C-alpha positions as CSV (number, residue, x, y, z in Angstrom):
1,X,-18.4,72.2,31.7
2,X,-14.7,72.1,31.2
3,X,-14.3,72.7,27.5
4,X,-10.5,72.4,27.6
5,X,-10.8,69.0,29.3
6,X,-13.5,67.8,27.0
7,X,-11.6,68.9,23.9
8,X,-8.5,67.1,25.1
9,X,-10.5,63.9,25.6
10,X,-12.0,64.3,22.1
11,X,-8.5,64.8,20.7
12,X,-7.2,61.7,22.5
13,X,-10.1,59.7,21.2
14,X,-9.5,60.9,17.6
15,X,-5.8,60.1,18.0
16,X,-6.5,56.6,19.2
17,X,-9.0,56.0,16.5
18,X,-6.5,57.2,13.8
19,X,-3.9,54.8,15.2
20,X,-6.3,51.9,15.2
21,X,-7.6,52.7,11.8
22,X,-4.1,53.0,10.3
23,X,-3.1,49.7,11.8
24,X,-6.2,48.1,10.5
25,X,-5.8,49.6,7.1
26,X,-2.1,48.5,6.9
27,X,-3.2,45.0,7.9
28,X,-5.7,44.8,5.1
29,X,-3.1,45.8,2.5
30,X,-0.5,43.5,4.0
31,X,1.1,40.8,1.8
32,X,0.9,38.5,4.8
33,X,-2.2,36.2,4.8
34,X,-4.5,37.8,7.5
35,X,-8.0,36.7,8.2
36,X,-10.5,38.1,10.6
37,X,-13.5,36.1,11.8
38,X,-16.7,37.1,13.5
39,X,-18.0,36.2,17.0
40,X,-18.7,32.6,16.0
41,X,-14.9,32.2,15.4
42,X,-15.6,30.7,12.0
43,X,-17.2,33.1,9.6
44,X,-14.6,35.4,7.8
45,X,-15.4,39.0,8.3
46,X,-12.4,40.6,6.7
47,X,-9.1,39.6,5.1
48,X,-5.8,41.1,3.8
49,X,-4.6,41.3,0.2
50,X,-2.1,38.7,1.2
51,X,-4.9,36.3,2.1
52,X,-6.5,36.7,-1.3
53,X,-3.2,35.8,-3.0
54,X,-2.3,33.0,-0.7
55,X,-5.6,31.2,-0.9
56,X,-6.3,32.1,-4.5
57,X,-9.7,33.4,-3.6
58,X,-10.9,37.0,-4.1
59,X,-12.0,39.1,-1.1
60,X,-15.7,39.1,-2.0
61,X,-15.7,35.3,-2.0
62,X,-13.6,35.1,1.2
63,X,-15.9,37.4,3.3
64,X,-18.8,35.4,4.7
65,X,-17.0,32.1,4.0
66,X,-16.7,29.5,6.7
67,X,-13.0,29.5,7.6
68,X,-13.0,25.7,8.0
69,X,-13.2,25.5,4.2
70,X,-9.7,26.9,3.9
71,X,-8.3,24.0,5.7
72,X,-7.4,20.7,4.0
73,X,-8.8,18.9,7.0
74,X,-12.0,20.6,8.4
75,X,-11.7,18.7,11.7
76,X,-8.5,20.6,12.4
77,X,-10.2,23.9,12.3
78,X,-13.0,22.5,14.6
79,X,-10.3,21.5,17.1
80,X,-8.8,25.0,16.9
81,X,-12.1,26.6,17.6
82,X,-12.4,24.4,20.7
83,X,-9.0,25.4,21.8
84,X,-9.8,29.1,21.3
85,X,-12.4,28.7,24.1
86,X,-9.4,28.4,26.5
87,X,-6.6,30.4,24.9
88,X,-5.1,31.9,21.8
89,X,-3.7,29.3,19.5
90,X,-0.4,28.8,17.6
91,X,-0.4,26.0,15.1
92,X,3.2,25.1,14.0
93,X,2.2,23.6,10.8
94,X,-1.1,23.1,9.0
95,X,-2.3,22.3,5.5
96,X,-4.6,24.6,3.5
97,X,-6.5,23.9,0.3
98,X,-4.3,24.4,-2.8
99,X,-1.3,22.6,-1.3
100,X,-0.4,25.5,0.9
101,X,1.3,24.8,4.3
102,X,1.8,27.4,7.0
103,X,2.4,28.3,10.6
104,X,-0.7,30.0,12.0
105,X,-1.3,32.3,15.0
106,X,-4.9,32.8,15.9
107,X,-5.7,35.4,18.6
108,X,-9.1,36.4,20.0
109,X,-10.3,40.0,19.4
110,X,-12.2,41.6,22.2
111,X,-14.3,44.8,22.7
112,X,-13.9,47.4,25.4
113,X,-15.8,45.2,27.8
114,X,-13.5,42.2,27.1
115,X,-16.2,40.3,25.2
116,X,-14.8,38.1,22.3
117,X,-15.9,39.7,19.0
118,X,-13.9,37.4,16.7
119,X,-10.4,36.2,15.9
120,X,-7.3,37.5,14.0
121,X,-5.5,34.7,12.1
122,X,-2.0,35.3,10.6
123,X,-0.4,32.6,8.4
124,X,3.3,32.5,7.8
125,X,3.9,30.4,4.7
126,X,6.1,27.3,5.2
127,X,5.2,25.5,2.0
128,X,8.7,25.6,0.4
129,X,10.4,24.8,3.7
130,X,8.2,21.8,4.2
131,X,8.9,20.6,0.6
132,X,12.6,21.0,1.3
133,X,12.4,19.1,4.5
134,X,10.3,16.4,2.8
135,X,12.9,15.9,0.1
136,X,15.6,15.7,2.8
137,X,13.5,13.2,4.7
138,X,13.0,11.1,1.6
139,X,16.7,11.1,0.9
140,X,17.4,9.9,4.5
141,X,14.8,7.2,4.2
142,X,16.4,6.1,1.0
143,X,19.7,5.7,2.8
144,X,18.1,3.7,5.6
145,X,16.3,1.5,3.0
146,X,19.7,0.8,1.3
147,X,21.2,-0.1,4.6
148,X,18.4,-2.5,5.3
149,X,18.6,-4.0,1.8
150,X,22.2,-5.1,2.7
151,X,20.7,-7.3,5.4
152,X,18.3,-8.9,2.9
153,X,21.1,-9.5,0.4
154,X,23.3,-11.1,3.0
155,X,20.5,-13.1,4.7
156,X,19.0,-15.3,2.0
157,X,15.8,-16.2,3.8
158,X,14.6,-12.7,4.0
159,X,15.8,-11.6,0.6
160,X,12.9,-9.8,-1.1
161,X,10.8,-9.9,2.1
162,X,10.2,-6.1,2.3
163,X,9.2,-5.9,-1.3
164,X,6.7,-8.7,-0.9
165,X,5.2,-7.2,2.2
166,X,4.9,-3.8,0.4
167,X,3.1,-5.5,-2.5
168,X,0.5,-7.2,-0.3
169,X,0.1,-4.1,1.9
170,X,-0.9,-2.1,-1.2
171,X,-3.5,-4.7,-2.1
172,X,-5.2,-4.4,1.3
173,X,-4.8,-0.6,1.5
174,X,-6.5,0.2,-1.8
175,X,-10.0,0.6,-0.6
176,X,-9.2,2.8,2.4
177,X,-8.1,5.9,0.5
178,X,-4.4,5.7,1.4
179,X,-1.6,7.2,-0.7
180,X,-0.5,3.9,-2.1
181,X,3.0,5.1,-2.9
182,X,3.5,5.9,0.7
183,X,2.1,2.6,1.8
184,X,4.4,0.7,-0.5
185,X,7.4,2.8,0.5
186,X,6.8,2.7,4.2
187,X,5.9,-1.0,4.2
188,X,9.3,-1.7,2.7
189,X,10.8,0.0,5.8
190,X,8.7,-2.0,8.4
191,X,11.6,-4.0,9.6
192,X,14.1,-1.2,9.7
193,X,14.7,-1.9,13.3
194,X,16.6,-5.1,12.4
195,X,19.5,-2.8,11.6
196,X,20.1,-2.9,15.3
197,X,20.2,-6.7,15.5
198,X,23.4,-8.6,14.7
199,X,23.1,-10.5,11.5
200,X,24.1,-13.8,13.1
201,X,21.1,-13.6,15.5
202,X,18.6,-13.3,12.6
203,X,19.2,-16.9,11.6
204,X,18.4,-18.5,15.0
205,X,16.0,-16.5,17.0
206,X,14.3,-19.4,18.8
207,X,17.3,-20.0,21.1
208,X,16.8,-16.6,22.6
209,X,13.2,-17.4,23.7
210,X,11.7,-14.5,25.7
211,X,14.9,-12.6,25.3
212,X,14.6,-12.8,21.5
213,X,16.2,-9.6,20.2
214,X,14.0,-9.8,17.0
215,X,11.0,-9.1,19.3
216,X,12.3,-5.6,19.9
217,X,12.9,-4.6,16.3
218,X,9.6,-2.8,16.0
219,X,10.4,-0.5,18.9
220,X,14.0,-0.1,17.7
221,X,12.8,0.8,14.2
222,X,10.7,3.6,15.6
223,X,13.7,4.8,17.7
224,X,16.0,4.8,14.7
225,X,13.6,6.9,12.7
226,X,12.9,9.2,15.6
227,X,16.6,9.8,16.0
228,X,17.4,10.3,12.4
229,X,14.4,12.3,11.4
230,X,13.0,14.5,14.2
231,X,16.4,15.4,15.7
232,X,17.4,16.7,12.3
233,X,14.1,18.7,12.0
234,X,12.7,16.5,9.3
235,X,9.0,15.3,9.3
236,X,8.4,11.9,10.8
237,X,5.2,10.9,9.0
238,X,2.7,9.3,11.5
239,X,1.8,6.7,8.8
240,X,5.4,5.6,8.8
241,X,5.7,5.6,12.6
242,X,2.5,3.5,12.9
243,X,3.7,0.9,10.4
244,X,7.2,0.5,11.8
245,X,6.2,0.5,15.5
246,X,2.9,-1.4,15.5
247,X,3.0,-4.0,12.7
248,X,3.5,-6.7,15.3
249,X,0.6,-5.7,17.6
250,X,-2.0,-8.5,17.9
251,X,-5.7,-7.9,17.5
252,X,-6.2,-9.6,21.0
253,X,-3.7,-7.3,22.6
254,X,-0.9,-9.8,23.1
255,X,1.5,-8.5,20.5
256,X,4.4,-6.0,20.9
257,X,5.7,-3.4,21.7
258,X,2.7,-1.6,23.2
259,X,0.1,-4.3,23.7
260,X,-2.5,-2.4,21.6
261,X,-5.7,-4.2,21.0
262,X,-8.3,-4.3,18.2
263,X,-8.9,-1.0,16.5
264,X,-6.5,0.7,18.9
265,X,-3.9,-0.6,16.5
266,X,-3.7,1.8,13.6
267,X,-5.3,0.4,10.4
268,X,-2.1,0.7,8.4
269,X,-0.3,-1.4,11.0
270,X,-3.0,-4.0,10.9
271,X,-2.7,-4.1,7.1
272,X,1.1,-4.5,7.1
273,X,0.9,-7.1,9.9
274,X,-1.2,-9.4,7.8
275,X,1.0,-8.8,4.7
276,X,4.2,-9.4,6.8
277,X,2.9,-12.7,8.2
278,X,1.7,-14.1,4.9
279,X,4.9,-13.3,3.1
280,X,7.0,-14.8,5.9
281,X,4.9,-18.0,5.7
282,X,5.2,-18.6,1.9
283,X,8.9,-17.7,1.9
284,X,9.9,-19.8,4.9
285,X,12.4,-19.3,7.6
286,X,15.4,-21.2,8.9
287,X,13.3,-22.2,12.0
288,X,10.1,-22.9,10.0
289,X,9.6,-24.6,6.7
290,X,8.1,-22.8,3.7
291,X,4.3,-23.2,3.5
292,X,2.1,-23.4,0.4
293,X,-0.5,-20.8,-0.3
294,X,-3.3,-23.1,1.0
295,X,-1.4,-23.8,4.2
296,X,-0.7,-20.1,4.7
297,X,-4.4,-19.2,4.2
298,X,-5.4,-21.9,6.7
299,X,-3.1,-20.2,9.2
300,X,-4.4,-16.8,8.5
301,X,-7.9,-18.1,9.2
302,X,-6.8,-19.7,12.4
303,X,-5.3,-16.5,13.7
304,X,-8.1,-14.2,12.5
305,X,-9.4,-12.4,15.6
306,X,-6.4,-13.2,17.7
307,X,-3.3,-12.1,15.8
308,X,-5.0,-10.5,12.9
309,X,-7.9,-8.1,12.2
310,X,-10.7,-10.6,11.1
311,X,-12.3,-8.3,8.6
312,X,-9.0,-7.5,6.9
313,X,-8.0,-11.1,7.0
314,X,-11.2,-12.1,5.2
315,X,-10.6,-9.5,2.5
316,X,-7.0,-10.6,2.0
317,X,-7.9,-14.3,1.7
318,X,-10.5,-13.4,-0.9
319,X,-7.8,-11.6,-2.8
320,X,-5.4,-14.5,-2.6
321,X,-8.0,-17.0,-3.8
322,X,-9.0,-14.7,-6.7
323,X,-5.7,-13.3,-7.9
324,X,-2.7,-15.3,-6.6
325,X,-1.7,-18.4,-8.5
């Protein structure tokens, strides 16, 4: 027996234990939201003081809680757990309950045999940064909306078109749990791509046939927003993107710009597509006479299943017959 060697090993073990313990202890008292989970990668085993404050839940309630309950969208956490099977995860931005928003790093914890014994999740709060970016984004969208309004004012036949489309879009969106303020606001921007089209071309699109520049406005609108929002670091809401880019996709796959078909087309785009077509029909165009409500309904019925989602079309027609004079 080598007492000196054994005592040195014991001293080294104690030293390492003390270092680990101090790191663990300091983590628990940290103001940063830190959450440990157990081997199932979901059940919270320990948390920091910062986590209690951040989530507004005391430690005793947090421990043993399913971590998915902290997330605004539980499916997000489920996706993270799947990703953890392959690697550690960094989520640039995620919403928690209580209107909190953070950047999250989740790393797997392992024992001395390299077995996964849980996760360590650290959240860096980005709530105020997100709010600031959202305000800046809204300000920019207001500017773009004002620019588009000048087209409506100068081109009589589309004056009030975006407001009408927004109104009808809200009617259809009500039962689907959307934020109706966003639907109204984003539907008003559905034709923002027309900022790229010369005003004189708007009044006579038929002569351009397959080269009709109006047919590219959905894609151009998406590019405008991509350029002005994401390159400035502002959030580009997926709801807005879907409405602007896909409101001219057809249910049979023959629309533009991406030839999406059926339910591949985002629901909000299918909603705005119907609202857009109806408003255009009852308002008229230089190349097409104004239609009565009855004529427009007949056309909606004719195009249900080809251009329009048939179920949404049926709902909209019922609304028109019930509510519209």
